[in-house]
NUGUGU-501691 format. One record per residue (C-alpha): residue in three letters; x negated, y negated, z negated. Coordinates in pm, whole numbers, plus 32768, in hexadecimal, padded with zeros to 4 digits. Last residue first. Example, Ala and Ser with C-alpha at 12.3 -4.5 7.8 and 13.67 -1.06 7.14 Angstrom:
2
ser7AA9806A7D36 ala7B3281C27CF4 
***
This chain:
410
ser80B77F4E87E9 arg81207F308622 ala800D7E338595 thr7F9B7EE88468 gly7E1F7E808478 leu7E4D7DA1834A met7DD77C7F83CF glu7E7D7CE88511 glu7FB87D2E8455 val7F877BA783BE leu7F817B24850B gly80AC7B868579 val81617B47844B val80E97A0D848F arg817E79EB85D3 thr82DC7A6E856F thr82C779348466 ala825B78318554 gly838A78C88651 pro8417779A86D3 glu838A76F48838 gly829B75C6887F leu828574778766 arg8237737988B9 ala83B7738588BF arg8439731E87A1 ala835F720287CD arg8402716188DB arg85407198883D phe849B70F686D9 ala848A6FDD87E0 glu85D56FD9887D ile867D6FD086E7 gln85786EBD8694 lys86276DF287DE arg87796E218780 gly874A6DEE8617 ala86AA6C658670 leu87BB6C548720 ser88D76C7A8649 ser89F36D828671 ser89116EDC863B ala89136E2D84EA gly8A4E6EBC8476 gly8B336F4B857D leu8C776EE884D1 ser8C136D6384F5 pro8B4C6C72840E glu8C506B608419 arg8BB56A0684B8 pro8B4C68BE8401 pro8BE7678584A5 gly8AA966BE850E ser89BD65F8842C ser88B166F984C0 arg87B867C783D4 ser867C679A83B7 glu860267C38231 val86F968CF8203 ser86CD698F8351 glu87B669BE8485 arg88D86A87846C gly89306BB38525 phe88DC6CAF83D6 leu879B6CEB8454 pro87556B73847A ala87776B3082FB leu864E6C6682C1 ala85496B8882E5 gly85B36A3E8239 ala860C6B1D8138 ile84D36BC280ED arg843D6A3B811F asp84E369E48007 pro84B56AF87F2B thr83526AF77F70 ala82816BF7802C asp81846ACC8083 gly80926AF37FAF gln805E6C747FB3 leu80FD6D0580EB leu82156C8B81BB glu821A6D5482E2 pro83566D3A83E9 val837C6E7984D0 ile83456E49864C ala81D36DC28605 glu81446E958706 gly806B6FF2873E leu8182708C87A6 ile813371AC868E leu80AD70BE8598 asn81AA6FD885DD pro82B870D085AC leu81EC719B849A ser81D4705683A7 leu80826FEA8329 trp800F6F16842D pro7EC36E5B8498 met7DD46F8D8473 glu7CBC6FD383FA val7CC06FDC82A6 ala7BB86FFB81A2 arg7B606E9E8140 arg7CC76E05811C ala7D146F788059 ala7BE56ED87F70 trp7CA46D997F41 ala7DFF6E467F1D thr7DA36F257E03 leu7CD86DF57D6F pro7DFF6D147D8A his7F446E647D08 ala7FEA6EB37DF4 arg812F6E0F7EE2 gly81AC6E6A8005 ile82C36E2A80D5 val83726EDC81DE val84A16E0A82A8 met85A46EFB835E pro86AF6F5C8479 arg8700709B8467 glu872C714A858B arg872F72A284F0 leu85D873358562 met851F71E884F0 leu85DE721783B6 glu852273438364 ala83DF72B8841E thr83D871918317 val845872AB820E lys82CE7354825D gly823D71FD81BE pro81E970B98178 lys83037034807B ala84826FE580EF val858A6ECF80FF ala869A6F7881DE val87856EF382EC asp89306FC98339 ile88FE70A48233 ala89EF71FA822A asp890E72EA82E9 leu87CB729B81FA leu88C772CA80BE arg89397436813B gln8805749A81A5 gly8719748B8087 gly86B373817F94 pro878673FE7E5D glu887A72F87E2E phe889271D87D47 arg898E709C7D8A ile89A46F377D69 pro8AD56E4B7D76 gly8A7A6CE17D14 pro89686C6F7C0C val88156C767C19 gly879A6C817AB6 thr86816D097ACD glu866C6DC779BA arg87A16E9B79F6 ala86826F107B56 leu85996FB07A6A ala86B7702E799E arg872470F77ABA ile85C471297B69 trp85B271B279CB asp86CA726879C6 pro868073367B37 asp853173CB7AA0 leu842973DD7BA7 ser839C74D47CA3 pro851175017D69 ala855673B57DBD leu867372D37D7C gly86C871E47E9B ile873470B57E4A ile88B370797F1B ala88EF6EF37F4C glu8A6F6E4B7F9C leu8A736D068076 asp8BBD6C738017 ala8B386AF48034 leu8A536B688161 ala8B246A938251 pro8B0169678172 glu8986699B816E arg89096907803D asp8968698A7EFC arg89846B0D7F8B leu884A6AEE8048 arg87A16A677F28 ala882C6B6A7E25 phe87A46C8C7F23 ala86506BDC7F41 ala86416BCD7DCD leu86886D347DAE gln85746DA87EAD leu848B6CA57DD0 pro84D56D727C96 leu84C46EE27D43 his83746EB67E01 arg82A16E6D7CF7 val830C6F797BE5 val838670657CF4 glu823970657D62 asn8184709E7C4F arg825171C27C12 arg823F72677D3D ser837172F57E03 gly8387717C7ECF pro848E70797EBC leu854E70BC7FB8 ile86636FA17F93 gly87B26FEC809E leu88726EC58104 leu89F46F17813A pro8AB16E1981E4 ser8C0A6E7881CE lys8CF46ECC82F0 ala8CD9705B829F glu8D2970208139 ile8C7570E58038 gly8CE772487F54 leu8BAD72D07F9D thr8C5173E78050 ser8D1473048133 arg8BC7722D8165 ala8B2B735981EA arg8C5B73DD82BA val8C7A72928384 arg8ADC7256839B thr8B0A73D18437 asp8C2A73438516 phe8B6E729985C5 ala8A9273B68633 leu895373C785E5 pro87E5737A86A3 lys874C74DF86D3 ala861A75578605 val86E274EF84F0 arg8781765F84AF thr85F776D58442 asp85127776851D leu848D7621858F ile845C75D48461 pro833776CC8424 his824A75F68530 gly817D768C865F val80AA77E18640 leu7F5D774886CB asp7E2078208666 ala7D0B7775862A glu7B98779D86A2 val7AF676CB8640 gly79E275E88760 arg79DE749B86D4 asp7AF1747A881B leu7B8C75B087A6 tyr7BFF75068675 phe7C5B73E086E8 asp7D2974828824 arg7DD9757786DF glu7E8C74408641 phe7EE7738B87A0 pro7FB074CB87E2 phe804E74C08663 leu809775908560 val7F2676458516 ala7EFC77AF8494 ile7D7977CC8453 arg7CEA794B840B asp7BF779FE8379 thr7B8C78AE826D arg7A4E783181A8 ala79D177BE82A4 ala7AD8771C83A1 leu7B477644825F lys79ED76048206 his79A775A18374 leu7AE874C6837B arg7ACB741F823A gly79C1732982DA ala7B2072A78372 arg7B9171E2824F trp7CED718782D4 ala7DC3717D840D trp7D2A72BC84A6 val7CB7734F8363 gln7E4E73928338 pro7DFF74868263 ala7E5975F882D9 ile7FD876668302 tyr7F6C77FA82D2 tyr7E1A77E1824B leu7E0F796B8288 val7CD77A1981A9 gln7C827B8481BB ala7C287C208076 asp7AA87C76804A ser7AC27BBC7EF8 arg79CA7AF27E19 ala79127A0C7EB6 arg7A047A067FF7 ile7B2679CA7F36 gln7A6878C67E41 arg7A6977CE7F91 ala7BC078487FDB leu7C1977D17E87 pro7B78766A7ED0 leu7C16765C8005 asn7D5676B07F76 phe7D8175A77E71 gly7D4074467F09 gly7DEC75008043 ser7F47752D7FD7 asp7FA775FA80F2 ile7FD6775A8109 leu7EBB781B80D1 val7ED9799E8142 val7E077AB2806B leu7DFA7BD6810C asp7D957D218067 pro7DC17CBC7F17 lys7CF47D3D7DE5 met7DEC7D607CD3 glu7D1E7D317BBB arg7C137C2E7C42 leu7CDD7B667D5E ala7DF17B377C2A arg7D1D7AC47B34 met7C9379A37C01 met7DEE79517C6C ala7E4B79377AD8 arg7D1A78757AAF trp7D8B778E7BB8 ala7EE677897AFC arg7E6C772E79D7 val7D5F761A7A4D ile7E5A75767B05 arg7F5F756479CD arg7E1A74D178D5 val7D9673F57A08 ser7EF473187A12 thr7EA771B679BB ala7D8271DD7A86 ile7E2A72487BCA glu7ED570C47BE1 val7D5E70367C2F phe7D4570EB7D79 gly7EAF70FA7D8C gly7F9171E97DA9 ile807A72CC7C6C ala814374157CDF leu801175207C90 ala80CB75537B44 arg81D2756D7BD8 gln816076DB7CAE asp818D77B57B9A ala807E78897B8C val805A7A297BAA leu81977A347C1E glu82207BA67CCA val82C67B297E12 gly83E17BE97E98 ala845C7AC07F63 ala853C7A437DE8 ala83FE7A107D8A met838279357EC8 glu849378537E97 thr849878527D0F gly832677EF7D23 gly81BB78127DB9 leu809178CC7D4D gly805579DF7D96 val80A87B727E06 phe81567C407EE9 arg813E7DB07F1E thr816A7E5E8022 glu82217FA8807B pro83467EB0816C met823C7E59822B arg83327DD48377 val84837D7582C9 arg83897D05819D leu82A97C548263 ala83F47B8E82EC arg842A7B188185 val82C37B148111 leu82C379D38268 glu8431793E81FA ala83947910803F ala8245789580FF his82F177A08190 ala83C4771F808F glu8291773B7FBE gly81F8763A8092 ser82DA75348073 ala831B756F7ED3 asp818C75377EA5 gly805376057E51 ala808C77527F20 ser7F8F78537EDF leu7FA379BA7F6A leu7F327AEC7F27 ile7F8F7C237FD5 thr7F7F7D9C7F8C ala7F787EBA8083 met800A80047FC2 
***
């Protein structure tokens, strides 16, 4: 019986790892799966040796406050590597934890190493590329331009595509999907709805949620056509929902604010989103939901990131197209007024900083798609989607696993 050790240190990586395990269990039912993950991986049949919530923190400085939890997770993985002697280790995203882990696997184990959803070395800290190549046997990348980046530098990589294309959002959603999602949430079909997506790490939520709620309040106060705007906050499974609710209450922002697990139903229901950079920007893009991306980090973390980042954007639609389609407001630019000013046109209204003196226009039933700014984003999202290739990422990774374990079927 083969043993596969998996390491997924954040919520989005865990979701992809769980899907991979479910597919592998069909093909390789006798395989034992162990590793670092969360509830989704456990439900898929993974024996958890460490909880990925220990790694639900991001940023160079911010990590210092979570050293003990990270060390416990590290020791648990080292113990699993030593005692369970895996045949294969699958690392999923979370380069800050998994790339050093790969080094230890090379030094302490005969296990093969597959990196699925490799660190974005094409975007920042490109010097990690050759460390990544030296510490792994196969590297699975998501984007065609990502594979080209590797090949241009003499590193082999397997293009598997983006696993999000294997989900229901691979095709633009019908309007009645939005109506059904709102019905289950008890939201009027005609009400404009803002999705607030602060992140899956505690420090992200602390820095982003108050800004996002303040921008929501400004939209309601300053835009007559958005006086009935509602907000829905996505709850990450890696964080305590009661803590997020308490943090939202502390802001004192009035208005209709709902809370919902940050899954398909929430993203189906909204018109426009204000989100942090990351996987959720791809989900919004595939759902054709216009967005504004914001990001704040500790000043020292931001300074270090500026020195390391080699791409001018952080949101996936902008990175895929190589142009500024989605507004990105980072660090000092991420103020409530500027966020509100970027969001307002997506609802069919002018910016709060430059609105005309004419009569207000009511948002249409179609939400953001009726506004010029919203339509421009959606048109760009369709171009970006065309560059992602075809669905089947999980199946392709299953094939890589079978090859590496010598169990590929003819």
